[in-house]
C-alpha positions in Angstrom: 27.8 -11.9 21.5 26.3 -15.3 21.0 22.8 -13.9 20.7 24.0 -11.5 17.9 25.6 -14.4 16.1 22.5 -16.5 16.3 20.4 -13.6 15.1 22.7 -13.1 12.0 22.3 -16.8 11.3 18.5 -16.6 11.5 18.5 -13.6 9.2 20.5 -15.5 6.6 18.2 -18.5 6.9 15.1 -16.4 6.2 16.6 -14.2 3.5 15.5 -16.3 0.6 12.0 -16.3 2.0 12.0 -12.5 2.3 13.3 -12.1 -1.2 10.5 -14.3 -2.6 8.0 -12.3 -0.7 9.4 -9.1 -2.1 9.0 -10.4 -5.7 5.6 -11.8 -4.9 6.5 -15.5 -5.3 4.4 -16.4 -2.3 4.0 -20.1 -3.1 7.8 -20.4 -3.2 8.1 -18.5 0.1 5.6 -20.8 1.8 7.4 -23.9 0.6 10.7 -22.5 1.9 9.0 -21.8 5.3 7.6 -25.3 5.4 11.1 -26.7 4.9 12.5 -24.4 7.6 9.7 -25.5 10.0 10.6 -29.1 9.4 14.2 -28.3 10.2 13.1 -26.9 13.6 14.0 -23.3 12.8 12.5 -20.3 14.6 8.8 -21.1 14.8 7.7 -17.5 15.7 9.5 -16.0 12.7 7.9 -18.7 10.5 4.4 -17.9 11.9 4.9 -14.1 11.3 6.1 -14.6 7.8 3.3 -17.1 6.9 0.8 -14.6 8.3 2.4 -11.8 6.2 2.2 -14.0 3.0 -1.4 -15.0 3.6 -2.3 -11.3 4.2 -0.8 -10.4 0.9 -2.9 -13.0 -0.9 -6.0 -12.2 1.1 -6.3 -15.5 2.8 -7.5 -14.0 6.1 -8.4 -17.3 7.8 -4.8 -18.5 7.5 -3.6 -15.1 8.7 -5.7 -15.6 11.8 -4.4 -19.2 12.4 -0.7 -18.1 12.1 -1.0 -14.9 14.2 -3.0 -16.6 16.9 -0.4 -19.3 17.1 2.3 -16.6 17.3 0.5 -14.9 20.1 0.5 -18.1 22.2 4.3 -17.6 22.8 4.2 -13.8 22.4 1.2 -12.5 24.2 2.7 -9.0 24.6 3.0 -8.3 20.9 0.8 -5.3 20.3 1.8 -5.4 16.6 0.5 -8.9 16.2 -2.8 -8.1 17.9 -3.2 -5.2 15.5 -2.4 -7.5 12.5 -4.9 -10.0 13.9 -7.5 -7.3 14.1 -7.0 -6.4 10.5 -7.5 -10.0 9.5 -10.8 -10.2 11.4 -11.8 -6.8 10.0 -11.3 -8.1 6.5 -13.5 -11.0 7.2 -16.2 -8.7 8.5 -15.8 -10.0 12.1 -16.0 -6.5 13.6 -16.4 -7.7 17.3 -13.3 -9.9 17.1 -11.5 -7.2 15.2 -12.3 -4.6 17.9 -11.2 -7.1 20.7 -7.9 -7.5 18.9 -7.3 -3.8 18.5 -8.2 -3.3 22.2 -5.6 -5.9 23.1 -3.1 -4.0 21.0 -4.0 -0.7 22.6 -3.9 -2.2 26.1 -0.3 -3.4 25.5 0.8 -0.1 23.9 -1.6 2.8 24.5 0.5 5.0 22.2 0.0 2.7 19.1 -1.3 5.2 16.6 -2.4 2.3 14.3 -4.4 0.6 17.0 -6.1 3.8 18.0 -7.0 4.6 14.4 -8.2 1.1 13.8 -10.4 1.2 16.9 -11.9 4.5 15.7 -12.7 3.0 12.3 -14.0 -0.3 13.7 -16.3 1.4 16.3 -17.6 3.8 13.5 -18.5 0.8 11.4 -20.1 -0.9 14.4 -22.3 2.3 14.8 -20.7 3.3 18.1 -19.8 6.9 17.2 -19.0 8.0 20.7 -16.2 5.4 21.0 -15.1 6.0 17.5 -14.6 9.7 18.2 -12.8 8.8 21.5 -10.2 6.7 19.8 -9.7 9.1 16.9 -9.1 11.9 19.4 -6.6 9.8 21.3 -4.8 9.2 18.0 -4.9 12.9 17.2 -3.4 13.7 20.6 -0.4 11.6 19.5 -0.1 13.3 16.1 -1.8 16.6 16.2 -1.0 17.4 12.5 -2.2 14.1 11.1 -4.6 15.0 8.3 -5.8 11.4 7.9 -7.0 11.3 11.5 -8.7 14.7 11.2 -10.5 13.4 8.1 -11.5 10.3 9.9 -13.1 12.4 12.6 -14.9 14.5 10.0 -16.1 11.3 8.3 -17.3 9.9 11.7 -19.4 13.0 12.3 -20.8 12.8 8.7 -21.4 9.0 8.9 
């Protein structure tokens, strides 16, 4: 019961930040997060939200800093490894992007997003065999997914 009460309190604390993100007032949201950090609030939620905000404005270096710090305390977060991979991808760091997506897939082998991202990243790196392998793994999870089917076609035509 105490955990649920603490969770509700945390949700209320971060609600103004989330509202500012929704209306694209990112500077205000970052200022609110800085205040919450100074007040010793949930560091991991702050890191996730900061990473989200920086991704929305395309500041990929700061996305990486925040998500890597988050992963120090949460090394089993396949979602965060995937998000980190996207940040590296957007900076053109395909090797680091691939490594992050592989970490995500290692933690959750049924992560459709990680599998698709691996297929795409390997294709861009010129490794078509691995690209096809990961797109096929993704297709096995969602056999009717037209986006994955198109990605396979695109890989063969690349």
